C-alpha positions as CSV (number, residue, x, y, z in Angstrom):
1,M,0.0,0.0,0.0
2,V,2.9,2.3,0.7
3,E,4.2,1.9,-2.8
4,L,0.7,2.7,-4.2
5,V,0.6,5.9,-2.1
6,M,4.1,7.0,-3.2
7,Q,3.5,6.2,-6.9
8,E,-0.1,7.2,-7.5
9,I,-1.3,9.5,-4.7
10,V,1.6,11.6,-3.6
11,P,2.4,13.0,-7.1
12,L,-1.2,14.2,-7.4
13,I,-1.1,15.9,-4.0
14,A,2.2,17.4,-4.9
15,L,0.8,18.9,-8.1
16,A,-2.2,20.3,-6.1
17,L,0.2,21.8,-3.5
18,A,2.2,23.3,-6.3
19,G,-1.0,25.1,-7.4
20,V,-1.6,26.3,-3.8
21,A,2.0,27.6,-3.6
22,G,1.7,29.2,-7.0
23,G,-1.4,31.1,-5.9
24,R,0.2,32.3,-2.7
25,F,3.8,33.0,-3.7
26,F,4.0,33.4,-7.4
27,D,2.6,35.7,-10.0
28,F,-0.5,33.8,-10.9
29,K,-3.1,36.4,-12.0
30,Q,-6.5,36.2,-10.5
31,G,-8.6,33.9,-12.6
32,S,-5.7,31.7,-13.7
33,E,-7.4,28.7,-12.2
34,K,-10.5,29.3,-14.4
35,I,-8.3,29.3,-17.5
36,L,-6.6,26.1,-16.5
37,T,-9.9,24.5,-15.5
38,H,-11.5,25.4,-18.8
39,F,-8.5,23.8,-20.6
40,V,-9.1,20.6,-18.8
41,L,-12.9,20.8,-19.2
42,W,-12.9,21.6,-22.9
43,L,-9.8,19.9,-24.3
44,A,-7.8,17.6,-22.0
45,G,-10.6,16.0,-20.1
46,P,-12.7,15.0,-23.1
47,S,-9.6,13.7,-24.8
48,A,-8.8,11.5,-21.8
49,L,-12.3,10.1,-21.6
50,F,-12.4,9.5,-25.4
51,L,-9.1,7.6,-25.4
52,A,-10.1,5.6,-22.3
53,I,-13.2,4.4,-24.0
54,Q,-11.3,3.4,-27.1
55,N,-9.0,1.3,-25.0
56,S,-12.0,-0.4,-23.4
57,S,-14.4,-2.8,-24.9
58,A,-18.1,-2.6,-26.1
59,D,-19.0,-5.5,-23.7
60,A,-17.6,-3.6,-20.7
61,L,-19.5,-0.5,-21.7
62,L,-22.8,-2.5,-22.1
63,D,-22.4,-4.3,-18.8
64,A,-25.8,-3.7,-17.2
65,G,-24.5,-4.8,-13.8
66,V,-22.0,-1.9,-13.7
67,S,-24.6,0.6,-14.7
68,V,-27.2,-0.6,-12.2
69,T,-24.7,-0.8,-9.4
70,S,-23.4,2.7,-10.1
71,L,-26.9,4.1,-10.3
72,L,-27.8,2.4,-7.0
73,V,-24.8,3.8,-5.2
74,F,-25.5,7.3,-6.6
75,S,-29.2,7.2,-5.7
76,V,-28.8,5.9,-2.2
77,T,-26.0,8.4,-1.4
78,Y,-27.8,11.3,-3.0
79,L,-31.2,10.7,-1.4
80,G,-29.6,9.8,2.0
81,T,-27.6,13.0,2.1
82,V,-30.6,15.2,1.1
83,L,-32.8,13.6,3.8
84,V,-30.1,13.9,6.5
85,H,-29.7,17.6,5.8
86,R,-33.4,18.2,5.6
87,Y,-34.7,16.3,8.6
88,W,-31.7,15.8,10.9
89,L,-29.6,18.9,10.4
90,G,-32.6,21.1,9.6
91,H,-31.2,22.7,6.4
92,A,-33.0,23.9,3.4
93,V,-33.3,21.6,0.4
94,A,-30.8,23.7,-1.6
95,D,-28.2,23.1,1.1
96,G,-28.9,19.4,1.0
97,A,-28.6,19.4,-2.8
98,I,-25.1,20.9,-2.7
99,A,-24.1,18.5,0.1
100,A,-25.4,15.6,-2.0
101,C,-23.5,16.8,-5.0
102,C,-20.4,16.8,-2.8
103,T,-20.9,13.3,-1.6
104,T,-21.8,11.8,-5.0
105,S,-19.6,13.7,-7.4
106,M,-16.1,12.4,-8.1
107,N,-12.9,14.0,-9.4
108,L,-12.9,11.8,-12.5
109,I,-10.4,13.3,-14.8
110,M,-7.5,14.3,-12.5
111,I,-7.7,11.5,-9.9
112,G,-10.3,8.8,-10.7
113,L,-9.3,8.0,-14.2
114,P,-5.5,7.7,-13.9
115,I,-5.7,5.7,-10.6
116,S,-8.4,3.4,-11.8
117,L,-6.6,2.7,-15.0
118,S,-3.4,2.0,-13.1
119,V,-5.0,-0.3,-10.7
120,A,-7.7,-2.0,-12.7
121,G,-6.4,-1.8,-16.3
122,D,-8.0,-0.6,-19.5
123,Q,-11.4,-2.0,-18.6
124,A,-11.7,0.7,-16.0
125,G,-12.3,3.2,-18.8
126,A,-15.8,1.7,-19.3
127,V,-16.6,2.2,-15.6
128,V,-15.4,5.8,-15.8
129,A,-17.5,6.6,-18.8
130,I,-20.6,5.1,-17.2
131,N,-20.2,7.1,-14.0
132,A,-19.3,10.2,-15.9
133,L,-22.6,10.1,-17.7
134,L,-24.6,9.2,-14.6
135,S,-23.0,12.0,-12.6
136,L,-23.1,14.8,-15.3
137,V,-26.3,13.9,-17.1
138,I,-28.5,12.8,-14.2
139,F,-27.4,13.9,-10.8
140,V,-25.9,17.3,-11.6
141,P,-29.1,18.3,-13.4
142,V,-31.1,17.0,-10.4
143,T,-29.0,19.2,-8.2
144,V,-29.6,22.3,-10.4
145,A,-33.3,21.5,-10.4
146,L,-33.4,21.5,-6.6
147,L,-31.5,24.8,-6.5
148,N,-34.1,26.2,-8.9
149,P,-37.5,25.1,-7.5
150,S,-40.1,25.2,-10.2
151,T,-42.9,27.7,-10.1
152,P,-46.5,27.2,-11.5
153,E,-45.5,29.3,-14.5
154,Q,-42.5,27.0,-15.2
155,G,-44.4,23.8,-15.0
156,D,-43.8,20.7,-12.9
157,A,-40.5,19.6,-11.4
158,S,-40.0,16.8,-13.9
159,S,-40.0,19.2,-16.8
160,G,-37.4,21.3,-15.0
161,V,-35.1,18.3,-14.5
162,G,-35.6,17.4,-18.2
163,S,-34.5,20.8,-19.4
164,H,-31.4,20.6,-17.2
165,I,-30.6,17.1,-18.5
166,A,-30.9,18.5,-22.0
167,S,-28.5,21.3,-21.1
168,S,-26.0,18.9,-19.6
169,L,-25.6,17.2,-23.0
170,G,-23.6,20.3,-24.0
171,N,-21.0,19.6,-21.3
172,P,-17.6,18.9,-23.1
173,L,-17.0,15.9,-20.9
174,V,-20.3,14.4,-21.9
175,I,-19.7,15.2,-25.5
176,G,-16.3,13.5,-25.4
177,T,-17.8,10.5,-23.7
178,L,-20.6,10.2,-26.2
179,I,-18.3,10.6,-29.2
180,G,-16.1,7.9,-27.8
181,L,-19.0,5.5,-27.4
182,V,-20.1,6.1,-31.0
183,V,-16.6,5.7,-32.4
184,L,-16.1,2.5,-30.5
185,S,-19.5,1.0,-31.4
186,L,-19.1,1.7,-35.1
187,H,-15.5,0.4,-35.1
188,I,-14.2,3.6,-36.6
189,T,-10.4,3.8,-36.9
190,I,-8.9,7.0,-35.6
191,P,-6.1,8.5,-37.8
192,S,-2.7,8.3,-36.0
193,S,-2.2,12.0,-36.2
194,I,-5.5,12.7,-34.4
195,E,-4.9,10.0,-31.9
196,H,-1.4,11.5,-31.1
197,T,-2.9,14.9,-30.7
198,L,-5.6,13.6,-28.3
199,S,-2.8,11.7,-26.4
200,L,-0.9,14.9,-25.9
201,L,-4.0,16.7,-24.5
202,K,-4.7,13.7,-22.3
203,E,-1.2,13.8,-20.8
204,A,-1.8,17.4,-19.8
205,S,-5.1,16.7,-18.0
206,V,-3.6,15.5,-14.7
207,P,-0.8,18.1,-14.1
208,V,-2.8,21.0,-15.4
209,G,-6.0,19.9,-13.6
210,M,-4.3,19.3,-10.3
211,V,-2.5,22.7,-10.4
212,A,-5.8,24.3,-11.2
213,L,-7.4,22.5,-8.3
214,G,-4.6,23.8,-6.1
215,L,-5.2,27.3,-7.3
216,T,-8.9,27.0,-6.7
217,V,-8.5,25.7,-3.1
218,N,-5.8,28.3,-2.4
219,S,-8.3,30.6,-0.8
220,I,-9.9,27.9,1.4
221,G,-8.7,28.1,5.0
222,L,-9.1,25.8,7.9
223,H,-11.9,28.1,9.2
224,S,-14.2,26.4,6.7
225,I,-13.8,23.0,8.5
226,N,-16.5,22.4,11.1
227,R,-18.4,19.5,12.6
228,E,-20.8,19.3,9.6
229,V,-17.9,19.3,7.2
230,L,-16.3,16.5,9.1
231,L,-19.5,14.5,8.9
232,M,-19.8,15.0,5.2
233,C,-16.2,14.1,4.6
234,G,-16.6,11.0,6.6
235,T,-19.7,10.2,4.4
236,K,-17.9,11.0,1.2
237,M,-14.5,9.3,1.9
238,V,-15.6,6.3,4.0
239,I,-19.3,5.5,3.9
240,V,-19.9,6.0,0.2
241,P,-16.9,3.9,-0.9
242,A,-18.0,1.2,1.5
243,I,-21.5,1.3,0.0
244,A,-19.9,0.9,-3.5
245,L,-17.7,-2.0,-2.3
246,G,-20.7,-3.7,-0.8
247,A,-22.8,-3.2,-3.9
248,A,-20.0,-4.5,-6.1
249,V,-19.8,-7.7,-4.0
250,L,-23.6,-8.0,-3.9
251,F,-24.0,-7.7,-7.7
252,R,-20.9,-9.8,-8.4
253,L,-19.2,-7.3,-10.7
254,P,-16.1,-8.5,-12.5
255,P,-12.9,-7.8,-10.5
256,A,-11.6,-4.9,-12.7
257,A,-15.0,-3.2,-12.9
258,A,-15.6,-3.6,-9.2
259,T,-12.2,-2.2,-8.3
260,A,-12.6,0.8,-10.7
261,L,-16.1,1.5,-9.2
262,V,-14.8,1.6,-5.7
263,V,-11.8,3.8,-6.7
264,L,-14.1,6.3,-8.4
265,F,-16.4,6.6,-5.3
266,S,-13.3,7.0,-3.1
267,C,-12.2,10.1,-5.0
268,P,-12.7,13.6,-3.6
269,P,-15.6,15.7,-4.9
270,A,-15.5,17.3,-8.3
271,L,-15.1,21.0,-8.5
272,H,-18.5,21.5,-10.0
273,S,-20.0,21.0,-6.5
274,Y,-18.1,24.1,-5.4
275,I,-18.9,26.0,-8.6
276,L,-22.6,25.4,-8.0
277,A,-22.4,26.4,-4.4
278,S,-20.7,29.6,-5.4
279,E,-23.1,30.3,-8.2
280,Y,-26.2,29.9,-6.0
281,S,-24.6,31.3,-2.8
282,T,-25.6,28.3,-0.8
283,Y,-23.6,25.9,1.3
284,E,-20.5,27.6,0.0
285,Q,-18.2,27.5,3.0
286,E,-19.1,23.9,3.8
287,S,-18.5,22.7,0.2
288,D,-15.1,24.5,0.4
289,G,-14.2,22.6,3.5
290,I,-15.5,19.3,2.2
291,I,-13.4,19.5,-1.0
292,L,-10.2,20.6,0.9
293,L,-10.5,18.0,3.7
294,S,-11.5,15.2,1.2
295,I,-8.4,15.8,-0.8
296,L,-6.2,15.4,2.3
297,I,-8.1,12.3,3.5
298,S,-7.9,10.7,0.0
299,V,-4.1,10.1,0.6
300,I,-5.1,7.4,3.1
301,S,-8.6,6.4,2.1
302,I,-8.1,5.6,-1.6
303,P,-5.2,3.2,-0.9
304,V,-7.1,1.6,1.9
305,F,-10.1,0.8,-0.3
306,I,-7.8,-0.3,-3.1
307,S,-6.2,-2.7,-0.7
308,A,-9.6,-4.0,0.4
309,C,-10.5,-4.6,-3.3
310,Q,-7.3,-6.5,-3.8
311,R,-8.1,-8.8,-0.9
312,I,-11.6,-9.5,-2.3
313,W,-10.8,-9.7,-6.0
314,V,-7.9,-11.0,-8.0
315,L,-7.0,-8.7,-10.9
316,S,-5.4,-10.4,-13.9
């Protein structure tokens, strides 16, 4: 496990810390993190997802067990988080929606994809693609719909969710995933020059993305960490991966898919949870703290869950 931490986790944290240092001590202009994040969102991230799908197989992508298991983990976690915030912590639905976005979202491009591919092999690409679509096309739109309660003039809630789902199809990560699925299903051969260009963009996704992440969390201080943040971090980094592990065992997923699934749900929250919190000015300080603390906890939690997977399943 120590070797895994040193080879896979520490370099990622070091890149994020480089971003933090850059924001504090070097001449990074305000808004630099947005430029780098947009590079990952529009170019590097879609390229990484596209190539990961091409290295996977159609059978892995069409595995209903993986899709059902992922959807179950997403649904249980999201609904549970919203209910806890509404009826136990006494928060508004909007706060619960952001908290649920934090506990269900995953840093796919910078952390989840490279680690799952390293641990579970090329078949992990299919699991990443499935979870990317579930997260971005279903649960992010649900979050936005809860942040924008429908009015009688706007129609019912289902139509609101539907419009947000339609809007999510324009997300570059979704577009890259869908194009990858089409190319793989039609057995289209990618010209080597295009493939090499995409590979170069893919290689930039992790370093640029982690530095951007560091720049983004640079302004987050320890004052944002409170008892509720600790509760949500424990949920995100311990309970949710444990649910994913149990579901993978229950549904008897193939070893590679099961391991990749657990790795993804072990990842810190994606930045879009913080972006939504900032945009709607709700649960902003807490989402800051959840992201910051989850990144630190992931140094230990991800290797622990990978080790648990390796004890349960034998990867070829």
